[in-house]
N, C-alpha and C positions, 0 to 999 in steps of 0.2 A: 919454548914457549910462555915458562910462567918467567925466564928474564927478560924478555922481551916485552911483557904484557908489563912488568915491573922496572926498564927502561921507558918506555911511553908513557907511565903512569905520572912515572916521576920526571918528563920533559914535559910534560901537563901542568904539574906544577910549579916546576921551576919555571912555566912560562909565566902564568897566573901570579907565580908572586912578585913577578918583574914587572905586572902594569901596576901604573898608580892609580889605583880607585878613587882617591882625592879625586883626580882631573872629569873624573863622570860626572854628568851633567844632575844636580841633584834637585833644575826646575822643570817640569815640564811647559809644554803648550798653553795651556789654561794659566796656572802659575805666571807666567810670562806676561799673560793677557791683564791677568787684574793689574801686575805688578806695571805694566804699562799705562794701567786708566787708573792709576793711584797716581802718577808721576803727571798725565795728561789734567786730572785733578787740579792739580799743584798748579802749575799753568793757567790754570782758566783763574782759577782764586787769586794770583799772581797780574794776571792782567782786571783785575776789576771784573770780573764775566761769572758771578753767580748760578745761572740760567745753566753756562756752562761746563759749571761745580757740578752741578745738580743733576748734568745729562745721566752721569752713572749711577746712580741711586733709582732704583725701581719705582717707575711713575705709578704708584699704588696707595688706596688707603690705606693698605696692610702695613709698607712700608712702618717702620721704628728707628726712632731717632731719640737716642735716650746722651741723656745731658749730665751740668750741675745744677736745673732747675725740673728735673727729671722725665717725665715721657711726651714727646713729641710724636703724634702716632697720624703718619701721610705723608706721602709725599707732597701735596700743596704747605701742608702746615708746615713742615718742615723750611722750604721753602721760603714761607712768610717769618718766620722765625729765624732766618739768619739775615733778612733782607731789614728787618729791625733790628738785629745786633748789630749789623752790619750798614748804613743806609747807605755809605760811598765808598771808592774804590783809597780814603785816605782812612776812614776805619777798617778797612780788609788789612792794610797793613800787608807784611811781607810771610808766605808761609812757606815752609819748610819740613818736611818729610823726613825719618830715619825710620824703617820696615824692619821689623826687630822678629818678625818669623810672618810664615806665607805656607799655610795648610791643605793641603785638599783633602778633605774630610771624605768628600764622596764622587762620584764622576759629574756632581753637582751644588757642590759646595765648597767652596774654600772661604779658611776663615783669614785673617791677617792683625795681626796687632805692629803697635808702632808708638813712634812717640810728634809729635807735633812742637816746630817753634814757630808762635806766629809772633813777630816782631812789628810791632805799633810803637809811634814817633817815641823811636830807640827805649822800649820796654820790651824783653824778650816774655811771653806770654807761653809756658810751655804746661804740657798735658800728654796725655795715652788713650789709645781707641784701641779700640777693636771692631773689626767690619766683619761682618757672613756675607757671603758676597754666595749669591745663585745665580747658575744658569740659566738663565729665562729664555725660553726659544733658542737662536744665535746667539745672544750677548748673555757677558755677566756682568751684574748689576748688584748693588749695596740692600738689602733686603733690613737688614738692621747695623746700625752706625751707635755703637757706646765708645762715650768719647768726657772725656773730662776736663 
């Protein structure tokens, strides 16, 4: 009986070792949704659609945007800041994101760290961001955006 158990455990061990664990998915559905949302934001920006870009932010006075000029509280104030800084399609340039990490902290919180490159008139503006996404109802929205 012990030999049979040993053979069985050895077989399971060999089968387990043969699995390619690197092929296992590392992102869950929520993390993929957030990645897709970031891609949709980029596409909206590159169309010149600030409102479409802002669709992924929490429409609340409690939204926090932290940039080089400090804290901008609230969804409307953040949109107004973007409108002032990027008054037309030409000023918005072309945006690219490189997502560095996506981490699900809790069932309702995902953080995303990344790099952006904004090309405006053949000049690249490079910076980094940290986004806190929260599941509010059925939607994932940005509740904190720290971008430099």
